[in-house]
N, CA, C, O and the ligand as a Tripos MOL2 file, in Angstrom:
@<TRIPOS>MOLECULE
protein
  297   295    75     0     0
PROTEIN
NO_CHARGES

@<TRIPOS>ATOM
      1 N          17.3520   -2.3310   15.2150 N.3       1 MET1
      2 CA         16.3980   -3.3960   14.8440 C.3       1 MET1
      3 C          17.0430   -4.7620   15.0680 C.2       1 MET1
      4 O          18.0940   -5.0660   14.5050 O.2       1 MET1
      5 N          16.4110   -5.5590   15.8780 N.am      2 ASN2
      6 CA         16.9730   -6.8780   16.1420 C.3       2 ASN2
      7 C          16.5690   -7.8630   15.0570 C.2       2 ASN2
      8 O          15.4750   -7.7910   14.4960 O.2       2 ASN2
      9 N          17.4620   -8.7630   14.7860 N.am      3 LYS3
     10 CA         17.1760   -9.7530   13.7350 C.3       3 LYS3
     11 C          16.4840  -10.9600   14.3560 C.2       3 LYS3
     12 O          17.0570  -11.6860   15.1690 O.2       3 LYS3
     13 N          15.2620  -11.1430   13.9530 N.am      4 VAL4
     14 CA         14.4950  -12.2710   14.4810 C.3       4 VAL4
     15 C          14.4050  -13.3330   13.3880 C.2       4 VAL4
     16 O          14.1440  -13.0360   12.2220 O.2       4 VAL4
     17 N          14.6240  -14.5440   13.7930 N.am      5 ASN5
     18 CA         14.5530  -15.6400   12.8400 C.3       5 ASN5
     19 C          13.1040  -16.0770   12.6260 C.2       5 ASN5
     20 O          12.6740  -17.1330   13.0890 O.2       5 ASN5
     21 N          12.3800  -15.2390   11.9200 N.am      6 VAL6
     22 CA         10.9950  -15.5710   11.6420 C.3       6 VAL6
     23 C          10.8790  -15.8990   10.1630 C.2       6 VAL6
     24 O          11.1690  -15.0690    9.3010 O.2       6 VAL6
     25 N          10.4650  -17.0820    9.8960 N.am      7 GLY7
     26 CA         10.3160  -17.4990    8.5160 C.3       7 GLY7
     27 C           9.0060  -17.0050    7.9340 C.2       7 GLY7
     28 O           8.0950  -16.6170    8.6640 O.2       7 GLY7
     29 N           8.9220  -17.0230    6.6200 N.am      8 CYS8
     30 CA          7.6950  -16.6300    5.9370 C.3       8 CYS8
     31 C           6.5920  -17.6440    6.2490 C.2       8 CYS8
     32 O           6.8000  -18.8510    6.1260 O.2       8 CYS8
     33 N           5.4120  -17.1460    6.6560 N.am      9 PRO9
     34 CA          4.3210  -18.0620    6.9840 C.3       9 PRO9
     35 C           3.7750  -18.7850    5.7490 C.2       9 PRO9
     36 O           3.0980  -19.8060    5.8670 O.2       9 PRO9
     37 N           4.0730  -18.2510    4.5790 N.am     10 ARG10
     38 CA          3.5240  -18.8560    3.3700 C.3      10 ARG10
     39 C           4.4320  -19.9500    2.8040 C.2      10 ARG10
     40 O           3.9960  -21.0630    2.5120 O.2      10 ARG10
     41 N           5.7280  -19.5860    2.6600 N.am     11 CYS11
     42 CA          6.6270  -20.5560    2.0180 C.3      11 CYS11
     43 C           7.7210  -21.0480    2.9540 C.2      11 CYS11
     44 O           8.4660  -21.9670    2.6100 O.2      11 CYS11
     45 N           7.8280  -20.4290    4.1680 N.am     12 GLY12
     46 CA          8.8070  -20.9030    5.1290 C.3      12 GLY12
     47 C          10.2130  -20.3920    4.8950 C.2      12 GLY12
     48 O          11.1350  -20.7900    5.6070 O.2      12 GLY12
     49 N          10.4000  -19.5200    3.9150 N.am     13 SER13
     50 CA         11.7230  -18.9880    3.6250 C.3      13 SER13
     51 C          12.1820  -18.0430    4.7260 C.2      13 SER13
     52 O          11.3720  -17.3070    5.2900 O.2      13 SER13
     53 N          13.4830  -18.0560    5.0390 N.am     14 LEU14
     54 CA         14.0220  -17.1400    6.0430 C.3      14 LEU14
     55 C          14.5810  -15.8800    5.3920 C.2      14 LEU14
     56 O          15.1180  -15.0090    6.0750 O.2      14 LEU14
     57 N          14.4540  -15.7860    4.0830 N.am     15 ASN15
     58 CA         14.9180  -14.6020    3.3480 C.3      15 ASN15
     59 C          13.8380  -13.5290    3.4000 C.2      15 ASN15
     60 O          13.0960  -13.3170    2.4410 O.2      15 ASN15
     61 N          13.7710  -12.8520    4.5590 N.am     16 VAL16
     62 CA         12.6950  -11.9060    4.8260 C.3      16 VAL16
     63 C          13.2780  -10.5280    5.0870 C.2      16 VAL16
     64 O          14.2330  -10.3900    5.8520 O.2      16 VAL16
     65 N          12.7150   -9.5220    4.4640 N.am     17 ASN17
     66 CA         13.1560   -8.1440    4.6780 C.3      17 ASN17
     67 C          12.1690   -7.4080    5.5730 C.2      17 ASN17
     68 O          10.9560   -7.5890    5.4700 O.2      17 ASN17
     69 N          12.7220   -6.5630    6.4660 N.am     18 VAL18
     70 CA         11.8730   -5.7300    7.3140 C.3      18 VAL18
     71 C          11.7030   -4.3810    6.6280 C.2      18 VAL18
     72 O          12.6810   -3.7120    6.2950 O.2      18 VAL18
     73 N          10.4640   -3.9960    6.4240 N.am     19 VAL19
     74 CA         10.1530   -2.7510    5.7220 C.3      19 VAL19
     75 C           9.4020   -1.8280    6.6640 C.2      19 VAL19
     76 O           8.5060   -2.2590    7.3890 O.2      19 VAL19
     77 N           9.7750   -0.5520    6.6490 N.am     20 SER20
     78 CA          9.0840    0.4360    7.4800 C.3      20 SER20
     79 C           8.3510    1.4150    6.5810 C.2      20 SER20
     80 O           8.9360    2.0100    5.6760 O.2      20 SER20
     81 N           7.0690    1.5700    6.8460 N.am     21 ASP21
     82 CA          6.2340    2.5090    6.1090 C.3      21 ASP21
     83 C           5.9370    3.6990    7.0110 C.2      21 ASP21
     84 O           5.3740    3.5290    8.0920 O.2      21 ASP21
     85 N           6.3050    4.8850    6.5850 N.am     22 VAL22
     86 CA          6.0210    6.0650    7.3960 C.3      22 VAL22
     87 C           4.8800    6.8380    6.7380 C.2      22 VAL22
     88 O           4.9860    7.2910    5.5980 O.2      22 VAL22
     89 N           3.8080    6.9720    7.4750 N.am     23 THR23
     90 CA          2.6390    7.6920    6.9740 C.3      23 THR23
     91 C           2.4540    8.9650    7.7900 C.2      23 THR23
     92 O           2.4210    8.9290    9.0200 O.2      23 THR23
     93 N           2.3360   10.0750    7.1010 N.am     24 GLU24
     94 CA          2.1440   11.3380    7.8120 C.3      24 GLU24
     95 C           0.7120   11.7960    7.6340 C.2      24 GLU24
     96 O           0.2090   11.9150    6.5170 O.2      24 GLU24
     97 N           0.0740   12.0490    8.7500 N.am     25 THR25
     98 CA         -1.2920   12.5670    8.7110 C.3      25 THR25
     99 C          -1.2850   13.9490    9.3330 C.2      25 THR25
    100 O          -0.9170   14.1110   10.4970 O.2      25 THR25
    101 N          -1.6780   14.9120    8.5870 N.am     26 THR26
    102 CA         -1.6900   16.2760    9.0850 C.3      26 THR26
    103 C          -3.1200   16.6970    9.3620 C.2      26 THR26
    104 O          -3.9930   16.6270    8.4970 O.2      26 THR26
    105 N          -3.3340   17.1350   10.5910 N.am     27 LYS27
    106 CA         -4.6600   17.5890   10.9750 C.3      27 LYS27
    107 C          -4.7060   19.1060   10.9740 C.2      27 LYS27
    108 O          -3.6960   19.7610   11.2300 O.2      27 LYS27
    109 N          -5.8490   19.6550   10.6930 N.am     28 GLY28
    110 CA         -6.0280   21.0970   10.7390 C.3      28 GLY28
    111 C          -5.2590   21.7790    9.6330 C.2      28 GLY28
    112 O          -5.3410   21.3790    8.4720 O.2      28 GLY28
    113 N          -4.5160   22.8010    9.9860 N.am     29 PHE29
    114 CA         -3.7780   23.5700    9.0060 C.3      29 PHE29
    115 C          -2.5780   22.7860    8.4960 C.2      29 PHE29
    116 O          -1.7990   22.2470    9.2830 O.2      29 PHE29
    117 N          -2.4340   22.7260    7.1950 N.am     30 GLY30
    118 CA         -1.2420   22.1420    6.5930 C.3      30 GLY30
    119 C          -0.3890   23.2480    6.0270 C.2      30 GLY30
    120 O          -0.6910   24.4270    6.2150 O.2      30 GLY30
    121 N           0.6760   22.8830    5.3350 N.am     31 ALA31
    122 CA          1.5640   23.8840    4.7530 C.3      31 ALA31
    123 C           0.8130   24.7090    3.7170 C.2      31 ALA31
    124 O           0.9770   25.9270    3.6430 O.2      31 ALA31
    125 N          -0.0010   24.0450    2.9280 N.am     32 GLY32
    126 CA         -0.7630   24.7390    1.8870 C.3      32 GLY32
    127 C          -1.7370   25.7250    2.4870 C.2      32 GLY32
    128 O          -1.8950   26.8410    1.9930 O.2      32 GLY32
    129 N          -2.3900   25.3080    3.5560 N.am     33 LYS33
    130 CA         -3.3450   26.1940    4.2140 C.3      33 LYS33
    131 C          -2.6150   27.3430    4.8940 C.2      33 LYS33
    132 O          -3.1560   28.4430    5.0070 O.2      33 LYS33
    133 N          -1.3820   27.0950    5.3500 N.am     34 GLY34
    134 CA         -0.5860   28.1610    5.9410 C.3      34 GLY34
    135 C          -0.3130   29.2470    4.9220 C.2      34 GLY34
    136 O          -0.4140   30.4340    5.2300 O.2      34 GLY34
    137 N           0.0350   28.8430    3.7020 N.am     35 CYS35
    138 CA          0.2620   29.8130    2.6300 C.3      35 CYS35
    139 C          -1.0200   30.5560    2.3230 C.2      35 CYS35
    140 O          -1.0140   31.7660    2.0970 O.2      35 CYS35
    141 N          -2.1200   29.8220    2.3170 N.am     36 LEU36
    142 CA         -3.4290   30.4320    2.0700 C.3      36 LEU36
    143 C          -3.7300   31.4380    3.1690 C.2      36 LEU36
    144 O          -4.2530   32.5210    2.9080 O.2      36 LEU36
    145 N          -3.3950   31.0690    4.3990 N.am     37 GLY37
    146 CA         -3.6100   31.9670    5.5220 C.3      37 GLY37
    147 C          -2.7770   33.2310    5.3700 C.2      37 GLY37
    148 O          -3.2070   34.3170    5.7570 O.2      37 GLY37
    149 N          -1.5820   33.0830    4.8040 N.am     38 TYR38
    150 CA         -0.7150   34.2400    4.6030 C.3      38 TYR38
    151 C          -1.3430   35.1980    3.6070 C.2      38 TYR38
    152 O          -1.3050   36.4180    3.7710 O.2      38 TYR38
    153 N          -1.9280   34.6020    2.5580 N.am     39 ILE39
    154 CA         -2.5650   35.4380    1.5380 C.3      39 ILE39
    155 C          -3.7630   36.1730    2.1450 C.2      39 ILE39
    156 O          -3.9740   37.3550    1.8750 O.2      39 ILE39
    157 N          -4.5430   35.4650    2.9660 N.am     40 CYS40
    158 CA         -5.7740   36.0460    3.5160 C.3      40 CYS40
    159 C          -5.5000   36.9490    4.7100 C.2      40 CYS40
    160 O          -6.0870   38.0250    4.8290 O.2      40 CYS40
    161 N          -4.6040   36.5080    5.5970 N.am     41 PHE41
    162 CA         -4.4670   37.2150    6.8720 C.3      41 PHE41
    163 C          -3.0680   37.7680    7.1120 C.2      41 PHE41
    164 O          -2.8150   38.3370    8.1740 O.2      41 PHE41
    165 N          -2.1580   37.6210    6.1630 N.am     42 GLY42
    166 CA         -0.8140   38.1320    6.3640 C.3      42 GLY42
    167 C          -0.0150   37.2150    7.2710 C.2      42 GLY42
    168 O          -0.3290   36.0320    7.4000 O.2      42 GLY42
    169 N           1.0270   37.7640    7.9070 N.am     43 PRO43
    170 CA          1.9370   36.9400    8.7400 C.3      43 PRO43
    171 C           1.2240   36.1620    9.8290 C.2      43 PRO43
    172 O           1.6600   35.0690   10.1890 O.2      43 PRO43
    173 N           0.1340   36.7030   10.3610 N.am     44 ILE44
    174 CA         -0.5800   35.9970   11.4350 C.3      44 ILE44
    175 C          -1.1860   34.7050   10.8880 C.2      44 ILE44
    176 O          -1.1490   33.6660   11.5460 O.2      44 ILE44
    177 N          -1.7350   34.7800    9.6960 N.am     45 GLY45
    178 CA         -2.3130   33.5880    9.0660 C.3      45 GLY45
    179 C          -1.2590   32.5290    8.8140 C.2      45 GLY45
    180 O          -1.4970   31.3400    9.0270 O.2      45 GLY45
    181 N          -0.0850   32.9680    8.3560 N.am     46 LEU46
    182 CA          1.0160   32.0280    8.1080 C.3      46 LEU46
    183 C           1.4400   31.3620    9.4120 C.2      46 LEU46
    184 O           1.6990   30.1600    9.4550 O.2      46 LEU46
    185 N           1.5070   32.1650   10.4780 N.am     47 LEU47
    186 CA          1.8940   31.6560   11.7980 C.3      47 LEU47
    187 C           0.9040   30.5940   12.2630 C.2      47 LEU47
    188 O           1.3010   29.5440   12.7670 O.2      47 LEU47
    189 N          -0.3940   30.8740   12.0910 N.am     48 CYS48
    190 CA         -1.4210   29.9080   12.4730 C.3      48 CYS48
    191 C          -1.2400   28.6160   11.6920 C.2      48 CYS48
    192 O          -1.3790   27.5230   12.2420 O.2      48 CYS48
    193 N          -0.9280   28.7450   10.4030 N.am     49 GLY49
    194 CA         -0.7210   27.5690    9.5710 C.3      49 GLY49
    195 C           0.4640   26.7580   10.0450 C.2      49 GLY49
    196 O           0.4070   25.5290   10.0720 O.2      49 GLY49
    197 N           1.5440   27.4370   10.4200 N.am     50 LEU50
    198 CA          2.7500   26.7440   10.8660 C.3      50 LEU50
    199 C           2.5180   26.0490   12.2000 C.2      50 LEU50
    200 O           3.0170   24.9470   12.4240 O.2      50 LEU50
    201 N           1.7600   26.6920   13.0880 N.am     51 ILE51
    202 CA          1.4580   26.0850   14.3840 C.3      51 ILE51
    203 C           0.6070   24.8310   14.1650 C.2      51 ILE51
    204 O           0.8210   23.8000   14.8030 O.2      51 ILE51
    205 N          -0.3670   24.9400   13.2460 N.am     52 GLY52
    206 CA         -1.2210   23.8010   12.9270 C.3      52 GLY52
    207 C          -0.4370   22.6200   12.4090 C.2      52 GLY52
    208 O          -0.8200   21.4730   12.6380 O.2      52 GLY52
    209 N           0.6720   22.8830   11.7020 N.am     53 MET53
    210 CA          1.4890   21.8110   11.1470 C.3      53 MET53
    211 C           2.0770   20.9190   12.2370 C.2      53 MET53
    212 O           2.2990   19.7260   12.0320 O.2      53 MET53
    213 N           2.3250   21.5250   13.4040 N.am     54 GLY54
    214 CA          2.9200   20.7760   14.5030 C.3      54 GLY54
    215 C           2.0200   19.6650   15.0090 C.2      54 GLY54
    216 O           2.4820   18.7550   15.6980 O.2      54 GLY54
    217 N           0.7330   19.7320   14.6710 N.am     55 GLU55
    218 CA         -0.2000   18.7260   15.1420 C.3      55 GLU55
    219 C          -0.2310   17.4930   14.2430 C.2      55 GLU55
    220 O          -0.9750   16.5440   14.4860 O.2      55 GLU55
    221 N           0.5860   17.5310   13.2110 N.am     56 GLY56
    222 CA          0.6270   16.3930   12.2880 C.3      56 GLY56
    223 C           1.1390   15.1450   12.9780 C.2      56 GLY56
    224 O           2.0390   15.2050   13.8160 O.2      56 GLY56
    225 N           0.5610   14.0290   12.6210 N.am     57 LYS57
    226 CA          0.9230   12.7620   13.2330 C.3      57 LYS57
    227 C           1.7890   11.9600   12.2720 C.2      57 LYS57
    228 O           1.5700   11.9710   11.0610 O.2      57 LYS57
    229 N           2.7630   11.2720   12.8240 N.am     58 THR58
    230 CA          3.5770   10.3900   12.0010 C.3      58 THR58
    231 C           3.4020    8.9640   12.4960 C.2      58 THR58
    232 O           3.6890    8.6440   13.6490 O.2      58 THR58
    233 N           2.9270    8.1250   11.6020 N.am     59 GLU59
    234 CA          2.7220    6.7290   11.9680 C.3      59 GLU59
    235 C           3.7260    5.8540   11.2340 C.2      59 GLU59
    236 O           3.9260    5.9820   10.0260 O.2      59 GLU59
    237 N           4.3480    4.9670   11.9910 N.am     60 THR60
    238 CA          5.3100    4.0650   11.3810 C.3      60 THR60
    239 C           4.7760    2.6360   11.4550 C.2      60 THR60
    240 O           4.5230    2.1010   12.5340 O.2      60 THR60
    241 N           4.6180    2.0540   10.3110 N.am     61 ASN61
    242 CA          4.1810    0.6620   10.2470 C.3      61 ASN61
    243 C           5.3540   -0.2040    9.8130 C.2      61 ASN61
    244 O           5.9170   -0.0300    8.7320 O.2      61 ASN61
    245 N           5.6980   -1.1210   10.6660 N.am     62 THR62
    246 CA          6.7790   -2.0290   10.3330 C.3      62 THR62
    247 C           6.2000   -3.3990   10.0160 C.2      62 THR62
    248 O           5.4260   -3.9610   10.7900 O.2      62 THR62
    249 N           6.5870   -3.9150    8.8760 N.am     63 TYR63
    250 CA          6.1370   -5.2500    8.5060 C.3      63 TYR63
    251 C           7.2590   -5.9730    7.7760 C.2      63 TYR63
    252 O           8.2780   -5.3740    7.4310 O.2      63 TYR63
    253 N           7.0660   -7.2370    7.5510 N.am     64 ARG64
    254 CA          8.0840   -8.0490    6.8990 C.3      64 ARG64
    255 C           7.5930   -8.4910    5.5220 C.2      64 ARG64
    256 O           6.4280   -8.8310    5.3190 O.2      64 ARG64
    257 N           8.5250   -8.4700    4.6080 N.am     65 VAL65
    258 CA          8.2050   -8.9050    3.2570 C.3      65 VAL65
    259 C           9.1240  -10.0600    2.8970 C.2      65 VAL65
    260 O          10.3470   -9.9610    3.0030 O.2      65 VAL65
    261 N           8.5180  -11.1440    2.4750 N.am     66 CYS66
    262 CA          9.2960  -12.3080    2.0630 C.3      66 CYS66
    263 C           9.9450  -12.0370    0.7130 C.2      66 CYS66
    264 O           9.2650  -11.6810   -0.2490 O.2      66 CYS66
    265 N          11.2710  -12.2070    0.6430 N.am     67 ALA67
    266 CA         11.9790  -11.9710   -0.6080 C.3      67 ALA67
    267 C          11.7830  -13.1360   -1.5750 C.2      67 ALA67
    268 O          12.0980  -13.0280   -2.7600 O.2      67 ALA67
    269 N          11.2680  -14.2360   -1.0670 N.am     68 ASN68
    270 CA         11.0870  -15.4210   -1.8980 C.3      68 ASN68
    271 C           9.7490  -15.3990   -2.6300 C.2      68 ASN68
    272 O           9.6970  -15.5840   -3.8460 O.2      68 ASN68
    273 N           8.6530  -15.1700   -1.8740 N.am     69 CYS69
    274 CA          7.3330  -15.2190   -2.5000 C.3      69 CYS69
    275 C           6.6080  -13.8810   -2.4480 C.2      69 CYS69
    276 O           5.5470  -13.7350   -3.0540 O.2      69 CYS69
    277 N           7.1570  -12.9020   -1.7380 N.am     70 GLY70
    278 CA          6.5650  -11.5680   -1.7230 C.3      70 GLY70
    279 C           5.4340  -11.3990   -0.7260 C.2      70 GLY70
    280 O           4.7360  -10.3850   -0.7530 O.2      70 GLY70
    281 N           5.2400  -12.3740    0.1540 N.am     71 ALA71
    282 CA          4.1610  -12.2760    1.1360 C.3      71 ALA71
    283 C           4.4930  -11.2100    2.1680 C.2      71 ALA71
    284 O           5.6460  -11.0620    2.5720 O.2      71 ALA71
    285 N           3.4780  -10.4690    2.5910 N.am     72 ARG72
    286 CA          3.6550   -9.4650    3.6290 C.3      72 ARG72
    287 C           3.0220   -9.9590    4.9130 C.2      72 ARG72
    288 O           1.8990  -10.4620    4.9190 O.2      72 ARG72
    289 N           3.7630   -9.8080    6.0030 N.am     73 PHE73
    290 CA          3.2280  -10.2290    7.2990 C.3      73 PHE73
    291 C           3.9000   -9.4320    8.3820 C.2      73 PHE73
    292 O           4.9360   -8.8060    8.1590 O.2      73 PHE73
    293 N           3.3020   -9.4580    9.5720 N.am     74 LYS74
    294 CA          3.8230   -8.7050   10.7100 C.3      74 LYS74
    295 C           4.8860   -9.4990   11.4360 C.2      74 LYS74
    296 O           5.4420   -9.0240   12.4260 O.2      74 LYS74
    297 ZN          7.5150  -16.5350    1.4050 Zn       75 ZN75
@<TRIPOS>BOND
     1     1     2 1
     2     2     3 1
     3     3     4 2
     4     3     5 am
     5     5     6 1
     6     6     7 1
     7     7     8 2
     8     7     9 am
     9     9    10 1
    10    10    11 1
    11    11    12 2
    12    11    13 am
    13    13    14 1
    14    14    15 1
    15    15    16 2
    16    15    17 am
    17    17    18 1
    18    18    19 1
    19    19    20 2
    20    19    21 am
    21    21    22 1
    22    22    23 1
    23    23    24 2
    24    23    25 am
    25    25    26 1
    26    26    27 1
    27    27    28 2
    28    27    29 am
    29    29    30 1
    30    30    31 1
    31    31    32 2
    32    31    33 am
    33    33    34 1
    34    34    35 1
    35    35    36 2
    36    35    37 am
    37    37    38 1
    38    38    39 1
    39    39    40 2
    40    39    41 am
    41    41    42 1
    42    42    43 1
    43    43    44 2
    44    43    45 am
    45    45    46 1
    46    46    47 1
    47    47    48 2
    48    47    49 am
    49    49    50 1
    50    50    51 1
    51    51    52 2
    52    51    53 am
    53    53    54 1
    54    54    55 1
    55    55    56 2
    56    55    57 am
    57    57    58 1
    58    58    59 1
    59    59    60 2
    60    59    61 am
    61    61    62 1
    62    62    63 1
    63    63    64 2
    64    63    65 am
    65    65    66 1
    66    66    67 1
    67    67    68 2
    68    67    69 am
    69    69    70 1
    70    70    71 1
    71    71    72 2
    72    71    73 am
    73    73    74 1
    74    74    75 1
    75    75    76 2
    76    75    77 am
    77    77    78 1
    78    78    79 1
    79    79    80 2
    80    79    81 am
    81    81    82 1
    82    82    83 1
    83    83    84 2
    84    83    85 am
    85    85    86 1
    86    86    87 1
    87    87    88 2
    88    87    89 am
    89    89    90 1
    90    90    91 1
    91    91    92 2
    92    91    93 am
    93    93    94 1
    94    94    95 1
    95    95    96 2
    96    95    97 am
    97    97    98 1
    98    98    99 1
    99    99   100 2
   100    99   101 am
   101   101   102 1
   102   102   103 1
   103   103   104 2
   104   103   105 am
   105   105   106 1
   106   106   107 1
   107   107   108 2
   108   107   109 am
   109   109   110 1
   110   110   111 1
   111   111   112 2
   112   111   113 am
   113   113   114 1
   114   114   115 1
   115   115   116 2
   116   115   117 am
   117   117   118 1
   118   118   119 1
   119   119   120 2
   120   119   121 am
   121   121   122 1
   122   122   123 1
   123   123   124 2
   124   123   125 am
   125   125   126 1
   126   126   127 1
   127   127   128 2
   128   127   129 am
   129   129   130 1
   130   130   131 1
   131   131   132 2
   132   131   133 am
   133   133   134 1
   134   134   135 1
   135   135   136 2
   136   135   137 am
   137   137   138 1
   138   138   139 1
   139   139   140 2
   140   139   141 am
   141   141   142 1
   142   142   143 1
   143   143   144 2
   144   143   145 am
   145   145   146 1
   146   146   147 1
   147   147   148 2
   148   147   149 am
   149   149   150 1
   150   150   151 1
   151   151   152 2
   152   151   153 am
   153   153   154 1
   154   154   155 1
   155   155   156 2
   156   155   157 am
   157   157   158 1
   158   158   159 1
   159   159   160 2
   160   159   161 am
   161   161   162 1
   162   162   163 1
   163   163   164 2
   164   163   165 am
   165   165   166 1
   166   166   167 1
   167   167   168 2
   168   167   169 am
   169   169   170 1
   170   170   171 1
   171   171   172 2
   172   171   173 am
   173   173   174 1
   174   174   175 1
   175   175   176 2
   176   175   177 am
   177   177   178 1
   178   178   179 1
   179   179   180 2
   180   179   181 am
   181   181   182 1
   182   182   183 1
   183   183   184 2
   184   183   185 am
   185   185   186 1
   186   186   187 1
   187   187   188 2
   188   187   189 am
   189   189   190 1
   190   190   191 1
   191   191   192 2
   192   191   193 am
   193   193   194 1
   194   194   195 1
   195   195   196 2
   196   195   197 am
   197   197   198 1
   198   198   199 1
   199   199   200 2
   200   199   201 am
   201   201   202 1
   202   202   203 1
   203   203   204 2
   204   203   205 am
   205   205   206 1
   206   206   207 1
   207   207   208 2
   208   207   209 am
   209   209   210 1
   210   210   211 1
   211   211   212 2
   212   211   213 am
   213   213   214 1
   214   214   215 1
   215   215   216 2
   216   215   217 am
   217   217   218 1
   218   218   219 1
   219   219   220 2
   220   219   221 am
   221   221   222 1
   222   222   223 1
   223   223   224 2
   224   223   225 am
   225   225   226 1
   226   226   227 1
   227   227   228 2
   228   227   229 am
   229   229   230 1
   230   230   231 1
   231   231   232 2
   232   231   233 am
   233   233   234 1
   234   234   235 1
   235   235   236 2
   236   235   237 am
   237   237   238 1
   238   238   239 1
   239   239   240 2
   240   239   241 am
   241   241   242 1
   242   242   243 1
   243   243   244 2
   244   243   245 am
   245   245   246 1
   246   246   247 1
   247   247   248 2
   248   247   249 am
   249   249   250 1
   250   250   251 1
   251   251   252 2
   252   251   253 am
   253   253   254 1
   254   254   255 1
   255   255   256 2
   256   255   257 am
   257   257   258 1
   258   258   259 1
   259   259   260 2
   260   259   261 am
   261   261   262 1
   262   262   263 1
   263   263   264 2
   264   263   265 am
   265   265   266 1
   266   266   267 1
   267   267   268 2
   268   267   269 am
   269   269   270 1
   270   270   271 1
   271   271   272 2
   272   271   273 am
   273   273   274 1
   274   274   275 1
   275   275   276 2
   276   275   277 am
   277   277   278 1
   278   278   279 1
   279   279   280 2
   280   279   281 am
   281   281   282 1
   282   282   283 1
   283   283   284 2
   284   283   285 am
   285   285   286 1
   286   286   287 1
   287   287   288 2
   288   287   289 am
   289   289   290 1
   290   290   291 1
   291   291   292 2
   292   291   293 am
   293   293   294 1
   294   294   295 1
   295   295   296 2
@<TRIPOS>SUBSTRUCTURE
     1 MET1         2 RESIDUE 1 A MET
     2 ASN2         6 RESIDUE 1 A ASN
     3 LYS3        10 RESIDUE 1 A LYS
     4 VAL4        14 RESIDUE 1 A VAL
     5 ASN5        18 RESIDUE 1 A ASN
     6 VAL6        22 RESIDUE 1 A VAL
     7 GLY7        26 RESIDUE 1 A GLY
     8 CYS8        30 RESIDUE 1 A CYS
     9 PRO9        34 RESIDUE 1 A PRO
    10 ARG10       38 RESIDUE 1 A ARG
    11 CYS11       42 RESIDUE 1 A CYS
    12 GLY12       46 RESIDUE 1 A GLY
    13 SER13       50 RESIDUE 1 A SER
    14 LEU14       54 RESIDUE 1 A LEU
    15 ASN15       58 RESIDUE 1 A ASN
    16 VAL16       62 RESIDUE 1 A VAL
    17 ASN17       66 RESIDUE 1 A ASN
    18 VAL18       70 RESIDUE 1 A VAL
    19 VAL19       74 RESIDUE 1 A VAL
    20 SER20       78 RESIDUE 1 A SER
    21 ASP21       82 RESIDUE 1 A ASP
    22 VAL22       86 RESIDUE 1 A VAL
    23 THR23       90 RESIDUE 1 A THR
    24 GLU24       94 RESIDUE 1 A GLU
    25 THR25       98 RESIDUE 1 A THR
    26 THR26      102 RESIDUE 1 A THR
    27 LYS27      106 RESIDUE 1 A LYS
    28 GLY28      110 RESIDUE 1 A GLY
    29 PHE29      114 RESIDUE 1 A PHE
    30 GLY30      118 RESIDUE 1 A GLY
    31 ALA31      122 RESIDUE 1 A ALA
    32 GLY32      126 RESIDUE 1 A GLY
    33 LYS33      130 RESIDUE 1 A LYS
    34 GLY34      134 RESIDUE 1 A GLY
    35 CYS35      138 RESIDUE 1 A CYS
    36 LEU36      142 RESIDUE 1 A LEU
    37 GLY37      146 RESIDUE 1 A GLY
    38 TYR38      150 RESIDUE 1 A TYR
    39 ILE39      154 RESIDUE 1 A ILE
    40 CYS40      158 RESIDUE 1 A CYS
    41 PHE41      162 RESIDUE 1 A PHE
    42 GLY42      166 RESIDUE 1 A GLY
    43 PRO43      170 RESIDUE 1 A PRO
    44 ILE44      174 RESIDUE 1 A ILE
    45 GLY45      178 RESIDUE 1 A GLY
    46 LEU46      182 RESIDUE 1 A LEU
    47 LEU47      186 RESIDUE 1 A LEU
    48 CYS48      190 RESIDUE 1 A CYS
    49 GLY49      194 RESIDUE 1 A GLY
    50 LEU50      198 RESIDUE 1 A LEU
    51 ILE51      202 RESIDUE 1 A ILE
    52 GLY52      206 RESIDUE 1 A GLY
    53 MET53      210 RESIDUE 1 A MET
    54 GLY54      214 RESIDUE 1 A GLY
    55 GLU55      218 RESIDUE 1 A GLU
    56 GLY56      222 RESIDUE 1 A GLY
    57 LYS57      226 RESIDUE 1 A LYS
    58 THR58      230 RESIDUE 1 A THR
    59 GLU59      234 RESIDUE 1 A GLU
    60 THR60      238 RESIDUE 1 A THR
    61 ASN61      242 RESIDUE 1 A ASN
    62 THR62      246 RESIDUE 1 A THR
    63 TYR63      250 RESIDUE 1 A TYR
    64 ARG64      254 RESIDUE 1 A ARG
    65 VAL65      258 RESIDUE 1 A VAL
    66 CYS66      262 RESIDUE 1 A CYS
    67 ALA67      266 RESIDUE 1 A ALA
    68 ASN68      270 RESIDUE 1 A ASN
    69 CYS69      274 RESIDUE 1 A CYS
    70 GLY70      278 RESIDUE 1 A GLY
    71 ALA71      282 RESIDUE 1 A ALA
    72 ARG72      286 RESIDUE 1 A ARG
    73 PHE73      290 RESIDUE 1 A PHE
    74 LYS74      294 RESIDUE 1 A LYS
    75 ZN75       297 GROUP 0 **** ****
């Protein structure tokens, strides 16, 4: 991560922290549904659940938070 001299747009302070938010979105079968599949269909159901887990998306949102006034900005 490169350090950019970007001041806070609200108060102009350069005391800014970069924060990363990782959001996981799982589509289709999740871990819980995989277990459910195991109960209903045995190992094949569990396998389907595990394969479905691979389709989960991970989104990373990076933003800056001013340590002086708490403003959040990109
Ligand atoms: Zn600020």
